[in-house]
C-alpha positions as CSV (number, residue, x, y, z in Angstrom):
1,M,-11.9,-18.4,-4.8
2,S,-13.6,-18.7,-8.6
3,L,-12.9,-16.4,-10.8
4,Q,-15.0,-18.0,-13.3
5,G,-17.7,-16.0,-14.7
6,L,-16.6,-12.6,-14.0
7,S,-15.7,-11.4,-17.8
8,H,-19.2,-9.7,-17.7
9,Q,-18.9,-7.8,-14.6
10,A,-15.6,-6.9,-15.1
11,R,-15.8,-5.3,-18.8
12,D,-18.3,-3.1,-17.0
13,A,-16.9,-2.5,-13.5
14,K,-15.5,0.9,-13.0
15,S,-13.0,0.9,-10.4
16,W,-9.5,1.8,-11.2
17,P,-8.2,-1.6,-10.8
18,F,-10.6,-2.8,-13.5
19,E,-10.0,0.2,-16.2
20,Q,-6.3,-0.6,-15.9
21,A,-7.1,-4.0,-16.3
22,R,-9.0,-3.6,-19.4
23,L,-6.0,-1.3,-20.9
24,L,-3.7,-4.0,-20.2
25,L,-5.5,-6.5,-22.1
26,D,-5.8,-4.0,-25.2
27,R,-2.1,-4.0,-24.9
28,I,-1.3,-7.6,-24.7
29,L,-4.0,-8.4,-27.4
30,R,-2.2,-5.4,-29.7
31,L,1.0,-6.6,-29.1
32,R,0.8,-10.4,-29.6
33,L,-1.8,-11.0,-32.0
34,S,-2.5,-9.6,-35.5
35,D,-5.3,-7.6,-36.0
36,A,-7.9,-10.6,-37.2
37,E,-6.5,-12.7,-34.0
38,R,-7.1,-9.9,-31.8
39,D,-10.6,-8.9,-32.8
40,L,-11.6,-12.8,-32.3
41,A,-9.5,-13.0,-29.3
42,M,-11.6,-10.0,-27.6
43,T,-14.9,-11.4,-28.5
44,L,-14.1,-14.9,-27.2
45,I,-12.9,-13.2,-23.9
46,L,-15.6,-10.7,-24.0
47,A,-18.1,-13.6,-23.9
48,G,-16.8,-15.2,-20.9
49,K,-14.7,-17.5,-23.6
50,A,-11.2,-16.5,-22.8
51,D,-9.9,-20.5,-22.2
52,E,-10.9,-20.6,-25.7
53,A,-9.1,-17.9,-26.8
54,V,-5.9,-19.0,-24.9
55,K,-6.3,-22.3,-26.5
56,T,-6.6,-21.0,-30.1
57,F,-3.6,-18.6,-29.9
58,E,-0.1,-19.7,-28.5
59,A,0.8,-16.5,-28.1
60,L,-1.8,-15.8,-25.0
61,Q,-0.1,-19.0,-23.6
62,K,2.6,-16.8,-22.4
63,P,2.2,-15.2,-19.0
64,V,1.4,-11.2,-18.7
65,V,4.1,-10.0,-16.5
66,F,3.7,-7.5,-13.7
67,E,6.3,-5.7,-11.7
68,T,7.4,-3.4,-8.5
69,G,10.6,-2.4,-7.6
70,Y,12.6,-2.2,-4.2
71,G,15.6,-0.3,-3.1
72,P,17.3,-2.6,-0.4
73,S,19.4,0.2,1.0
74,G,16.6,0.4,3.4
75,L,13.7,-1.6,4.8
76,P,10.5,-2.3,3.2
77,H,8.3,0.7,4.3
78,L,4.8,1.7,3.2
79,G,5.5,2.8,-0.3
80,T,6.5,-0.8,-1.0
81,F,3.5,-2.3,0.4
82,G,1.7,0.2,-1.3
83,E,3.1,-0.5,-4.8
84,V,2.7,-4.2,-4.3
85,A,-1.0,-3.8,-3.2
86,R,-2.0,-1.7,-6.0
87,T,0.1,-3.9,-8.4
88,T,-1.7,-6.8,-7.0
89,M,-5.1,-5.0,-7.6
90,V,-4.6,-4.8,-11.1
91,R,-3.4,-8.4,-11.4
92,M,-6.4,-9.6,-9.7
93,A,-8.6,-7.3,-11.7
94,F,-7.0,-8.7,-15.3
95,R,-7.6,-12.3,-13.7
96,G,-11.3,-11.9,-13.2
97,L,-11.4,-10.0,-16.6
98,T,-10.1,-12.9,-18.0
99,E,-11.5,-15.5,-15.6
100,D,-7.7,-16.5,-15.1
101,A,-7.2,-18.1,-18.4
102,I,-4.3,-16.0,-19.3
103,A,-1.3,-16.8,-16.7
104,T,0.1,-13.8,-14.6
105,R,3.4,-13.0,-12.6
106,L,4.3,-10.6,-10.3
107,I,8.1,-9.9,-10.0
108,A,9.1,-8.2,-6.6
109,F,12.3,-6.8,-8.1
110,S,15.3,-5.5,-5.5
111,D,18.0,-3.2,-7.3
112,D,20.3,-5.1,-4.8
113,M,23.4,-4.0,-7.3
114,D,23.4,-0.4,-6.4
115,G,26.2,1.1,-4.7
116,L,25.8,1.7,-0.9
117,R,26.3,5.7,-1.1
118,K,25.4,6.8,2.9
119,I,25.1,4.7,6.0
120,P,21.4,4.9,6.8
121,P,21.2,5.8,10.6
122,G,20.3,3.5,13.5
123,L,22.1,0.5,12.1
124,P,24.1,-1.7,14.3
125,N,28.0,-2.1,13.8
126,S,27.4,0.7,11.5
127,D,31.4,2.1,11.7
128,R,32.4,-1.2,9.7
129,L,30.5,0.1,6.9
130,T,32.4,2.9,5.8
131,E,35.1,0.9,4.0
132,D,31.9,-0.6,2.4
133,L,30.8,2.6,0.7
134,D,30.0,2.5,-2.9
135,K,30.2,-1.2,-2.9
136,P,27.1,-2.9,-4.6
137,L,24.5,-3.6,-1.3
138,T,24.9,-7.7,-2.1
139,V,29.1,-7.1,-1.2
140,V,28.3,-4.8,1.9
141,R,29.0,-6.9,4.9
142,D,25.4,-7.3,6.6
143,P,25.7,-5.0,10.0
144,Y,22.9,-7.0,11.5
145,E,25.3,-10.4,11.0
146,T,23.0,-12.5,9.7
147,H,23.1,-12.8,6.3
148,D,26.0,-12.9,3.4
149,S,25.7,-9.1,2.6
150,F,23.5,-5.8,3.7
151,G,21.6,-6.5,0.6
152,A,20.7,-10.4,1.3
153,H,19.8,-9.0,4.6
154,N,17.4,-6.2,3.4
155,N,15.9,-9.0,0.8
156,A,15.3,-11.5,3.5
157,R,13.1,-8.7,5.0
158,L,11.3,-8.0,1.8
159,R,10.3,-11.5,1.1
160,A,9.2,-11.6,5.1
161,F,7.4,-8.6,4.5
162,L,5.5,-9.6,1.6
163,D,5.1,-12.8,2.7
164,S,3.2,-11.8,5.9
165,F,0.6,-10.0,4.1
166,G,-0.2,-13.1,1.4
167,F,1.0,-11.8,-1.8
168,D,2.0,-14.0,-4.9
169,Y,5.2,-13.2,-6.2
170,E,8.6,-14.2,-7.4
171,F,11.5,-12.4,-6.0
172,A,14.2,-11.0,-8.4
173,S,17.3,-9.7,-7.6
174,A,19.5,-7.5,-9.7
175,T,23.1,-9.3,-8.5
176,D,21.5,-12.6,-9.7
177,C,20.2,-11.3,-13.0
178,Y,23.3,-9.4,-13.9
179,R,26.2,-12.1,-12.8
180,G,23.9,-15.0,-13.6
181,G,23.6,-13.9,-17.6
182,R,20.0,-13.3,-17.3
183,F,20.6,-9.4,-18.3
184,D,23.8,-10.4,-21.0
185,A,21.8,-10.0,-24.1
186,T,20.5,-7.0,-23.6
187,L,23.7,-5.4,-22.5
188,L,25.1,-6.7,-25.2
189,T,22.2,-4.5,-27.2
190,A,23.1,-1.5,-25.0
191,L,26.5,-2.1,-25.6
192,E,25.9,-2.1,-29.4
193,R,23.5,0.8,-29.5
194,F,25.3,3.0,-26.4
195,D,25.4,6.5,-29.0
196,A,21.5,6.1,-29.4
197,I,21.0,5.5,-25.5
198,Q,23.3,8.5,-24.8
199,K,21.3,10.6,-27.5
200,I,18.4,10.2,-25.2
201,M,20.1,10.7,-21.6
202,L,22.3,13.3,-22.0
203,P,19.6,16.1,-23.1
204,S,18.2,15.2,-19.4
205,L,21.3,16.1,-17.5
206,G,23.2,19.0,-16.3
207,E,26.2,20.2,-17.7
208,E,28.4,19.0,-15.6
209,R,27.1,15.3,-15.3
210,R,26.9,15.5,-19.2
211,A,30.6,15.0,-19.5
212,T,31.1,12.2,-18.0
213,Y,27.8,10.4,-18.0
214,S,27.7,6.9,-19.7
215,P,24.8,4.6,-19.3
216,F,27.8,2.0,-18.3
217,I,28.7,2.0,-14.4
218,P,31.5,-0.5,-13.9
219,I,32.4,-2.3,-10.9
220,S,36.3,-1.5,-10.3
221,P,38.1,-4.5,-10.8
222,T,40.9,-3.4,-8.1
223,T,38.1,-1.8,-5.3
224,G,35.1,-3.7,-6.2
225,R,33.0,-0.2,-6.1
226,V,30.7,1.3,-8.3
227,L,32.1,3.8,-10.4
228,Y,30.6,6.7,-11.6
229,V,33.2,7.3,-14.8
230,P,33.3,8.1,-18.5
231,T,33.3,5.0,-20.9
232,L,36.4,5.4,-22.7
233,E,36.1,3.0,-25.2
234,R,33.8,0.3,-26.3
235,H,34.4,-3.1,-27.8
236,L,31.6,-4.6,-29.6
237,D,33.7,-7.5,-30.8
238,R,34.7,-8.4,-27.4
239,G,31.6,-6.9,-25.6
240,T,33.8,-4.8,-23.4
241,I,34.2,-1.3,-22.1
242,S,37.5,0.7,-21.1
243,F,37.3,3.1,-18.4
244,R,39.9,5.0,-15.8
245,D,40.1,2.7,-12.6
246,E,40.5,4.4,-9.2
247,D,44.3,4.0,-9.4
248,G,44.2,5.9,-12.7
249,S,44.9,3.1,-14.8
250,V,42.6,2.3,-17.7
251,A,40.7,-1.1,-17.5
252,E,38.6,-3.1,-19.4
253,V,35.6,-5.1,-18.5
254,P,32.9,-7.1,-19.8
255,V,29.4,-5.3,-20.0
256,T,28.1,-8.9,-18.9
257,G,28.7,-11.5,-16.1
258,G,28.2,-8.8,-13.3
259,H,31.3,-6.7,-14.2
260,V,29.2,-3.5,-14.9
261,K,25.5,-2.2,-14.2
262,L,23.1,0.4,-16.2
263,Q,22.3,3.8,-14.7
264,W,19.4,3.4,-13.0
265,R,16.9,5.0,-16.2
266,P,18.8,2.9,-18.6
267,D,18.6,-0.1,-16.2
268,W,14.8,0.2,-15.6
269,A,14.3,0.1,-19.0
270,L,16.9,-3.0,-19.3
271,R,14.7,-5.0,-16.8
272,W,11.8,-3.9,-18.9
273,T,13.3,-5.6,-22.0
274,A,15.4,-8.4,-20.6
275,L,12.1,-9.6,-18.5
276,E,9.6,-8.9,-20.6
277,V,7.5,-6.4,-18.4
278,D,4.0,-6.0,-19.2
279,Y,2.9,-3.4,-16.1
280,E,4.5,-1.5,-13.8
281,M,2.9,1.8,-11.8
282,S,5.1,4.4,-10.2
283,G,5.0,7.5,-8.3
284,K,3.9,10.5,-10.2
285,D,8.0,11.8,-9.2
286,L,9.0,9.4,-11.8
287,I,7.1,10.9,-15.0
288,D,10.0,12.1,-16.5
289,S,12.2,8.9,-15.6
290,V,9.4,6.6,-17.2
291,R,9.6,8.5,-20.3
292,L,12.9,8.5,-20.9
293,S,13.0,4.9,-19.7
294,N,10.5,4.2,-22.1
295,Q,12.8,5.8,-24.8
296,V,15.4,3.5,-23.6
297,C,13.3,0.5,-23.8
298,K,12.5,0.9,-27.4
299,V,16.3,1.5,-28.4
300,L,17.1,-1.8,-26.9
301,G,14.5,-3.7,-28.8
302,G,11.9,-4.0,-25.6
303,T,8.2,-2.2,-25.5
304,P,7.4,-0.2,-22.3
305,P,5.0,-1.3,-20.0
306,A,2.0,-0.1,-19.4
307,G,1.0,1.5,-16.1
308,F,0.1,4.5,-14.4
309,H,1.5,7.1,-12.0
310,Y,0.1,7.4,-8.3
311,E,0.2,10.5,-6.3
312,L,2.5,10.7,-3.7
313,F,1.7,10.6,0.3
314,M,1.8,13.8,2.5
315,D,2.6,14.3,5.9
316,E,0.5,15.8,8.8
317,N,2.1,19.3,7.5
318,N,1.3,18.2,3.7
319,Q,5.1,17.7,3.2
320,K,6.1,14.9,1.0
321,I,6.9,11.8,3.0
322,S,10.7,11.2,3.2
323,K,12.3,8.3,4.5
324,T,15.4,10.5,5.0
325,K,13.5,13.0,6.8
326,G,11.0,10.1,8.8
327,N,8.5,12.2,8.7
328,G,4.6,10.7,8.1
329,L,3.7,7.0,9.1
330,T,6.1,3.8,9.2
331,M,4.7,0.6,8.5
332,D,5.0,-1.1,11.9
333,E,3.6,2.3,13.1
334,W,0.1,1.7,11.3
335,L,-0.2,-1.6,12.0
336,R,0.2,-1.0,15.5
337,Y,-3.1,1.2,15.2
338,G,-4.9,-0.4,12.7
339,A,-5.4,-3.6,10.5
340,P,-3.8,-4.7,7.4
341,E,-7.3,-4.4,5.6
342,S,-7.6,-0.9,6.5
343,L,-3.9,-0.2,5.0
344,A,-5.3,-1.7,1.9
345,Y,-8.4,0.1,1.5
346,Y,-6.4,3.5,2.2
347,M,-3.9,2.3,-0.9
348,Y,-7.0,1.4,-2.7
349,Q,-8.7,4.7,-2.2
350,S,-8.0,7.6,-5.1
351,P,-4.2,6.4,-5.8
352,K,-4.2,9.3,-8.3
353,S,-5.0,12.0,-5.3
354,A,-2.6,13.3,-2.9
355,K,-3.3,12.1,0.4
356,R,-2.3,12.4,4.1
357,L,-0.4,9.8,5.9
358,Y,-0.4,10.4,9.3
359,F,-1.8,8.7,12.5
360,D,-5.4,10.5,12.3
361,V,-6.3,8.6,9.1
362,I,-6.0,5.3,10.2
363,P,-9.8,5.1,12.2
364,K,-11.4,6.8,9.1
365,A,-10.0,4.4,7.1
366,T,-10.7,1.7,9.6
367,D,-14.6,2.3,9.7
368,E,-14.8,3.0,6.0
369,Y,-13.2,-0.6,4.9
370,L,-15.8,-1.9,7.7
371,Q,-18.7,-0.3,6.1
372,Q,-17.4,-1.1,2.6
373,L,-17.4,-4.8,3.9
374,D,-20.5,-4.7,5.1
375,A,-22.1,-3.6,1.9
376,F,-20.1,-6.1,-0.1
377,N,-21.9,-8.7,2.1
378,R,-25.1,-7.4,2.0
379,L,-25.2,-7.4,-1.5
380,R,-23.4,-10.5,-2.3
381,A,-26.5,-11.8,0.3
382,E,-28.9,-10.8,-2.0
383,S,-27.7,-11.3,-5.2
384,N,-25.3,-14.2,-4.8
385,A,-22.9,-11.9,-7.0
386,P,-19.6,-10.3,-6.0
387,A,-19.8,-6.5,-6.5
388,L,-16.4,-5.9,-8.2
389,D,-16.4,-2.2,-8.2
390,N,-16.9,-2.3,-3.7
391,P,-13.1,-1.7,-2.5
392,A,-13.7,-4.9,-0.3
393,W,-13.1,-7.0,-3.7
394,H,-9.9,-5.3,-4.3
395,V,-8.6,-5.4,-0.9
396,H,-9.2,-9.2,-0.1
397,R,-7.9,-10.2,-3.8
398,G,-11.5,-11.3,-4.9
399,G,-12.4,-13.3,-1.6
400,P,-13.7,-10.9,0.9
401,P,-14.7,-12.4,4.7
402,E,-18.2,-13.3,5.2
403,Q,-18.1,-11.6,8.4
404,G,-16.9,-8.2,9.4
405,S,-17.3,-6.3,12.8
406,P,-20.3,-5.6,14.4
407,V,-18.9,-2.6,16.2
408,S,-17.1,0.5,15.0
409,F,-13.5,1.7,15.1
410,S,-14.9,4.6,16.5
411,L,-17.3,3.1,18.8
412,L,-14.6,1.0,20.3
413,L,-12.4,4.2,20.7
414,N,-15.0,5.5,22.8
415,L,-15.9,2.3,24.8
416,V,-12.3,2.6,25.9
417,S,-12.3,6.1,26.6
418,A,-15.7,5.9,28.6
419,A,-15.0,2.7,30.6
420,D,-11.1,3.5,30.8
421,A,-10.2,0.0,29.7
422,S,-6.9,-0.8,29.1
423,T,-7.5,-4.7,28.4
424,K,-9.6,-6.2,25.9
425,D,-11.5,-8.2,28.7
426,I,-12.6,-5.4,29.8
427,L,-14.2,-4.3,26.5
428,W,-15.5,-7.8,25.6
429,G,-17.5,-7.6,28.8
430,F,-19.2,-4.9,27.2
431,I,-19.5,-6.1,23.9
432,A,-20.6,-9.8,25.0
433,R,-23.7,-8.0,26.6
434,Y,-24.5,-6.2,24.0
435,I,-24.1,-8.9,21.3
436,P,-25.1,-12.5,22.7
437,G,-22.3,-14.9,22.0
438,A,-20.4,-12.6,21.1
439,S,-16.4,-13.8,21.6
440,A,-13.1,-13.5,20.6
441,E,-13.6,-16.8,18.7
442,T,-16.8,-16.1,16.7
443,Q,-15.5,-12.4,16.0
444,P,-11.8,-12.5,15.1
445,L,-12.1,-8.8,13.3
446,L,-13.8,-7.3,16.2
447,D,-11.2,-8.9,18.6
448,R,-8.1,-7.3,16.7
449,L,-9.9,-4.1,16.4
450,S,-10.2,-4.1,20.0
451,D,-6.0,-4.4,20.6
452,Y,-5.8,-1.6,17.8
453,A,-8.4,0.6,19.6
454,I,-6.5,0.4,22.8
455,N,-3.2,1.1,21.6
456,Y,-4.6,4.3,19.6
457,Y,-6.5,5.5,22.9
458,E,-3.1,5.2,24.7
459,D,-0.8,6.9,22.2
460,F,-3.2,9.3,20.8
461,V,-6.7,9.8,22.1
462,K,-5.8,9.8,26.0
463,P,-3.0,12.4,25.9
464,S,-5.1,14.8,24.2
465,K,-8.2,14.5,26.0
466,T,-9.7,17.7,26.8
467,F,-12.9,17.6,28.9
468,R,-15.3,21.0,29.5
469,V,-17.8,22.3,31.6
470,A,-21.7,22.3,30.1
471,D,-23.3,25.7,29.2
472,D,-26.5,26.1,30.4
473,R,-28.6,25.3,27.4
474,E,-26.3,22.2,27.5
475,R,-26.7,21.1,30.9
476,A,-30.6,21.5,30.7
477,A,-30.6,19.1,27.8
478,M,-28.2,16.6,29.5
479,Q,-30.8,16.6,32.6
480,D,-33.8,15.9,29.9
481,L,-31.9,13.4,28.3
482,V,-31.0,11.6,31.9
483,A,-34.8,11.9,32.5
484,R,-35.2,10.4,29.2
485,F,-32.9,7.4,29.8
486,K,-34.4,6.6,32.8
487,A,-37.6,6.0,31.4
488,L,-36.7,3.5,29.1
489,P,-37.2,-0.1,30.0
490,A,-34.3,-1.1,32.2
491,G,-31.6,-2.5,30.4
492,C,-32.5,-1.3,27.2
493,Q,-29.9,-2.2,24.3
494,D,-32.1,-0.6,21.6
495,A,-29.4,1.7,20.0
496,E,-32.2,3.1,17.5
497,L,-34.8,4.0,20.5
498,I,-31.6,5.2,22.6
499,Q,-31.0,7.6,19.6
500,N,-34.4,9.0,18.9
501,E,-34.1,10.0,22.6
502,V,-30.9,11.7,22.3
503,Y,-32.1,13.8,19.0
504,E,-35.2,14.5,20.9
505,A,-33.7,16.0,23.7
506,G,-31.3,18.0,21.3
507,K,-34.5,19.5,19.8
508,A,-36.3,20.4,22.8
509,A,-33.5,22.1,23.8
510,G,-33.5,24.1,20.6
511,F,-30.1,22.8,19.0
512,E,-29.8,24.2,15.4
513,P,-27.7,22.7,13.8
514,L,-28.4,19.4,15.8
515,R,-24.9,18.7,15.6
516,L,-23.9,21.0,18.3
517,W,-25.7,18.8,20.6
518,F,-23.6,16.3,19.7
519,T,-20.5,18.0,19.8
520,G,-21.3,19.3,23.0
521,L,-22.1,15.3,24.2
522,Y,-18.8,14.4,23.2
523,E,-17.0,17.3,24.6
524,V,-18.6,17.3,28.0
525,L,-18.8,13.3,28.3
526,L,-15.6,12.1,26.3
527,G,-13.4,15.1,26.2
528,Q,-13.5,15.1,22.5
529,S,-15.1,16.8,19.7
530,Q,-16.3,13.9,17.9
531,G,-17.8,10.6,18.3
532,P,-19.4,7.7,17.6
533,R,-23.4,7.4,16.9
534,F,-24.2,8.0,20.5
535,G,-27.5,5.7,20.7
536,S,-24.8,2.8,19.6
537,F,-22.1,3.7,22.2
538,A,-25.1,4.1,25.2
539,A,-26.3,0.4,23.8
540,I,-23.2,-1.3,24.3
541,F,-22.1,0.9,27.3
542,G,-24.9,0.0,29.0
543,L,-27.7,2.8,29.5
544,E,-27.1,2.9,33.3
545,R,-23.7,3.7,32.6
546,T,-24.5,6.5,30.1
547,V,-26.8,7.8,32.7
548,A,-23.8,8.0,35.4
549,L,-21.4,9.2,33.0
550,I,-23.7,12.3,32.4
551,E,-24.4,12.7,35.7
552,R,-20.7,12.6,36.9
553,A,-19.9,15.3,33.9
554,L,-22.7,17.3,35.1
555,A,-21.3,17.5,38.9
556,G,-17.7,18.4,37.2
557,A,-16.2,15.5,38.1
558,F,-13.9,15.1,34.5
559,V,-12.7,18.7,34.5
560,A,-9.6,19.2,36.5
């Protein structure tokens, strides 16, 4: 995949990742260059000479850092995927805007030094974790007995999760950064500017918490637990704080070397400062937290990153999705019924608008993705240029496949339904007759979609099917349609010709609007109120089989 020659298109692209990329580029040039240097650098970049700008200005040779966060008290989930996928989309847009001349990095940061507040449900050997409550996740014993700690286990799952989607990232652990010294200089600055941080944080807290709040959270030297206790004294000359330990004694520990961590908002600011993060997005529920962390970041001597707030997902009842409640979709559930590409497409769509995240969004997201991929490839064939505002460019990180699926997901679902297809072999029997030479090898995406369609049909469509008897007008129209189909050439697979006959039968019967005719067909023949384009369905299912399907329905064979 080449990103050369894209800067002109990227400059005018209207999709949100490119809007974010242009804002990020403005930030980078503003912070790293003087006014005169910035003007020249922007002129070169917009002229497709970003490589020359990088060679000219040493400050542009430092990578642009993107970051996403992960809380390893639980396994990676849809929110984890969404944040990394969306951040990657902005990163790819930035790379296209600068024709890959400015280096970029994506850090997937794990907050694995947080204390274990409660034991997640469903864990094996969970009884032993009671003794480890409030200890850092990288100290808590692994209930799965596969890694050195619970944090290490979940971190490994995160990396495997991100690797399975082919994300390009660098993993960073809070424990490693605190203990390994990567945060030491910034922690000493936080110690020195303790009062300024408190001035920012205390007004945001309730009265009770204000009385005991400290940005520093020490790790007890006696119990190893994370302690939310006041800082009694600060010793700038020694780089230490004093606090009251769990046994009541006064303890003194360095703020460096992993002996303390910061409260989460100051901790966010610490990461941005120490890792020199340029871009991080977050959920709408964190707007106030970002505002506070931005202020702390400035106190620490850093510059807050660019980014934006995405809307949260809702369940089928428009309630906020919660890991604790277990409402909404899990990652495994989406991937049982839909392709990863459809999930990435759903994450791409309108990130600043609230959307339902439930099973019934999967077929629509899948078909919309397929339509966008087809549109991308049509334009690519016509102009030999990528359509940067097409979602497929972002879903596939600049390199969409040249082949989509000749059959929609909704059509596959209805083939499964009409043919009672429990295996892909049955489905492929219909598909291969309709598309000569088609096979799992020549149509890999269609082959994957067939698996998803069978799973979705068995779990959601089949249990909710409700057939009804055709009314008098529908019965007459269906009888007319059967006659029209029988008059077509034997074995006709012309979807347009078949569709025209369906239209004419509906018009002749006086259906107004015509969609009532199609609703009747779907409810009587397939036991559902919606379906695919009927002509395409009949062409693949077979005209003779479709006629038999209609005649069985008119005979009442589908109604209990």
